C-alpha positions, -999 to +999 in steps of 0.1 A: -266+403+281-238+418+297-221+448+284-184+444+275-158+458+301-143+492+288-108+490+282-086+518+296-070+543+276-037+533+261-005+543+283-029+552+313-023+528+344-035+531+379-008+534+401-003+500+422-008+504+459+023+486+479+015+464+507+002+481+538+029+492+564+026+483+598+015+519+610-013+516+585-024+480+596-023+495+633-048+524+625-070+503+603-072+479+632-078+506+657-106+519+636-125+485+635-162+476+633-169+492+668-191+463+680-216+459+656-206+424+648-207+420+687-240+431+689-254+411+658-239+377+674-256+388+709-288+393+694-287+359+676-289+342+706-319+321+711-341+333+739-342+301+757-305+301+761-293+305+797-273+336+802-287+353+774-293+385+792-256+387+804-245+380+768-264+409+756-255+433+784-219+426+781-219+430+740-239+463+745-209+473+773-183+463+747-199+482+721-205+514+743-169+510+756-154+511+718-176+540+709-167+559+739-131+550+745-116+539+710-132+564+688-119+597+705-084+585+701-082+575+663-071+611+656-045+613+680-033+579+670-031+589+634-010+621+646+012+601+668+020+576+640+025+608+618+001+601+591+000+630+567-035+632+559-033+668+538-008+649+517-032+621+511-061+647+503-042+665+477-031+634+458-055+626+429-074+592+436-085+567+413-111+578+389-139+554+379 
């Protein structure tokens, strides 16, 4: 049997978040999945498929490129976009 959902306290509402800005979309897109999906897809290629080794090698290079080139640039990109992480850390988040 399912438990009934808890009602929130009267008068207390979570603040609604607005639509993401272009800056936020850019930063989230830049952080990405780092090639895990690429590696998963490459490992799903059947062993009998021609060019399987080349596909897997390419996937590995793409993933390493994302880790070694893209990851170190996240901080500088956030600073260039003028994100204030101190302000975000000071704001109370949603409570569960």
